[in-house]
N, C-alpha and C positions, 0 to 999 in steps of 0.2 A: 494713466490713460487706458490701460488694459481694463482696469476695474470699471471705468466710465463706459467702456464699450459694452459691458454686460449688465450695467445697473443704471436704469434711467434716472432715478432720484440722485444718485451720485453725479451722473453726467449733468443734470440740471444745476446742481450746486457748483460744480466745477466750471461750467460754462458761464455762470453768473459772474465769475471772477476772471474768466479768460478774456484776453484782449486780442488774441490772434485769430484771424479768420480761417486759418488753415490747420488749426489744432486737430490732431487725429481723433479726438473725442467727438467732435461735432462737424468736422468737414465732410463734404460730399464732393471730393475733388475729381471723381471719375466722370467722363463724358464719352458715351459710345457714339460712333458715326461711321459712315461708309465712305471709303476712298473712291475716287473716280474709277479705279480698277474693280470695284465691287467688294473689296476686302473690308471686313469689319475691323475698325481700329478703336482704341480707347485712348483718351487724352487725360493726363493727370497734371496737376501742379505739383512740382517736386518740393521736397523738404530741404533743399540746398539753400545756401546763402550766397547769392540771391536766388530766389526761386525762379523757375521757368516752366513753360508748358512742354510736355513730352508726350508724343504719340507713339503707340506700339501696338502690336498684334496681341490681344488678350489671350489667345490660344497658345502663344509661345511659352513653353515651360521655363525658359531662361528669364522671363519677365515676372515670374511669380513673386520672388523676393522683392523686386523693385515695386511691384504693385502693393505689397503689404507695407513696406518701409518708405516708399516714395523717394528712394535713393537707389541708383544702380551702382554697384561696385563701391560701397561706402568708403573703404580704405583708399582705393585708387582715386575716387572723387575728392577726398580730402587732400591727398598728395597733389592732385592736379590744382586744386585751389591754392595750396601753399606755394606751388611752383609758378603760378601764373597771375595771381590777383594783382600784384604790383605792376607788372607789365601791362596787363589788361586795363588797369586804371588809367594808364597814360596813353591808351590807344594802340597798344601793341598788336602784332599780327600773329595769329595762330594758323599754321598750315596743317590740316588734318588729312593725312593720306590713309585711306581705308576708313572712311567715316562711319561705316556700318549703319546703325540706327540713328546716329547723330547725337548721342548723349554728350560727348565732350565738345562737339561743335556748338550745340545749344547752350551748354554751360559756359563756354568761352564767350559767347555772345552776351549772355546774362552778366558776365563779369566785366563787360565793356570792351572786349577785344574785337578787332576786325578779324574775320575768318575766311580762309579759302579752304574748301573741302573737296576731296576727290574720292569717289567710291566706284570702283570698277565693276562691282557685282550689281546688275540691274535690280535684283530683288530688294536691295536696301535703298 
């Protein structure tokens, strides 16, 4: 995929075989928009299983890696998946205290869980 991002002919050959719409070689998953507060946000479709839409401040340095890989905290996200997917599949409940940007809230919803989230910091 790295080679495809730098070589148009390789990308064309790869995308001719590609069946996924969100492949990093050909996807344009970013969408810029303004929140009601006036803040510019960016929305991406994640590379998680299952994928979900995630909005964040593109100027936030903590989001740089997520923007490149389309996964925030890959090791913890994998651990979260392994710990919750069975429960979520049967309609389990996740209580997210300190939801922050909502990564685990949205991922839990994508997994099929019911979610209750509490974030005491108004910025988030």
